[in-house]
Structure formats: C-alpha cells, structure tokens
N, C-alpha and C positions, 0 to 999 in steps of 0.2 A: 504494500500499500504506499503510495507516494504522499507527499505533504498536502497536495490539493485534495486527495481523497480523504485523508485524515481530517482536514479542515471541514470538508463537506459533512462527513460523519459526525464530527463534534457539533457543528451547527445544527444538524437535524436532531441529534439526541438532546441537545440543550433546549431547543425550541419545544420539543415534545415534553421534556421534564418540566419546564417553566409553565407551559400551558396547563399541565396536570396540577402543579403546585398552586397556581393562581386559581384554578377552578375549585380545588379543595378548600383553599382559604376563603374564597368567595362564598362557598356554601356554608361555611362555619361563621362567616362574618355578616350574615344577613343579605347576601346577594352581591356584594362588591367588596373588594379588598380596600381597606382604609388607606388613605394617601400617606399616612405616617409610616406605613410598612414598605413604602417604595424603596428606600435605601437598603433595607434588609433584603428585599427581593433582588436588587442589583447585586448585592454581595453574594446571595444564594446562587444567582446565575453565574457569577465569576468563579466561585468556588467549584461549582458543578462542571463548568466548562474546563477549568484547569485539571480537575480530577480525570475527566473523561479523556482529554488530550494526552495526559501523561500515561494513562492506562493503555491507550492505543499505541503510543510510542513504545512502551515497554513490550507490548505484544509483538512488535516488529523486530525486537532485538534478537540476534542469534544466540546470545547467552546473557544471563543476568549477572554474570561475573565478568569484570574487566580487569585488565592488567594495570595496577596502580603503581605508585612510586616505590612501594615496599613489597610488592607482590600482588596476588589476586585479591580483589575487593568487590563488594557488591556494586552494581551500577548506581551512580548518584540519583538516577531517575526514580529508583525505588524509594529513597528517603523523601524526595520531593512529592511523590504520589501519596505517601503515608501522611505527610504533613497536610496536604490538600484534603485528604479524606477526613482527618481529625477536625479541620476547620469546617468542612461541609457538614459533618455529622453534628458538631456542636450547634451550628446555626439551624439545622433541621430540627434538632431537639427543642431549641428555644422557640421555634415557630409551631411546634406541635406536629411536625411532618413525619416523625417516626412513630411506630405503633406504640411503643412504651410511653413516650412523652405525650402522645395524643390521648392515651388513657388517663395519665396523671392530670392533664390539663382539661379533662372532660370534653375533648374534641372528638374522640372516637369511642364508640362503645364496642367492647369485644364481643364477638359472637360466641354464644354458649352452645356447646354441643351436648347432646343428651348422652349421659353415661349408659353403660349396658344395663345397670340396675334401673335407671329411670325408664328405659325402653321396656324392660321386663315388667315393671309395675304398671306402666301405662297400658301394656297389652293385657295384663290381668284385669285391670279395671274395665277395659273395653269388652272383655269376654263375659262379664257379669251382667 
C-alpha cells in the first residue's frame, strides 16, 4: 500500500468513525451535539486519524524490529501508535464513547441476557 492509498484509507475510516461518534453523541444529547464539544471532537478526530495512520504504516513494515544504534530494537512507530491509542482511549472514555464509560456515565444501558436458570424458570411458568 503506497502513501496515497494509506491516506485515502485513513480519510475514509476517520470520516466513518466521526460520523458514528457524532450520531451517538447527538442521540444522547437531545438530537444535536452541543457546540462546546466541538474542540473535543476535533481532538478525537485528530487522535483517531493518527492512530489509524500509524497502525496502517506498521502493517506495511517487513519487520517490527529494526537495527538501532546498539542492536535490534522495536520500531519507533510502535511507541508512537501506543501513545496515540492511550490519548484516543482517554478522550473516548471522557466522552462516554467506550462501553464501560458509557455505562458509568449512564449513556449506554447494557443488554441483559437471560441466564439458563431464568430461561428454565420462564419455561416452567409458561407450561403451567
């Protein structure tokens, strides 16, 4: 994959992600995203774009190990991607975009699956 293809893929993925994030936040915010969230959304887009681009570049490497000054070392792109993922995850948690933080902030209600016992008891009640 050359740089132009990586750029197109990053743009496509980022637009899709941001569209989903804005739609999610709009549904939780009464139909629209408050204007005071715009800076956070700009940061979210930048962090996501950076993470995706680094991830694609890493996938194109022949090896994750390079020859450094004192011998073999991990590619510096790995550390950059990890830092980008930490920033992205922190902002997503702050905005309630992760499942766990969404539950804590009462943004998302977890789906409750019926246990085997619940199913059995329900079936017994229906048979009576």
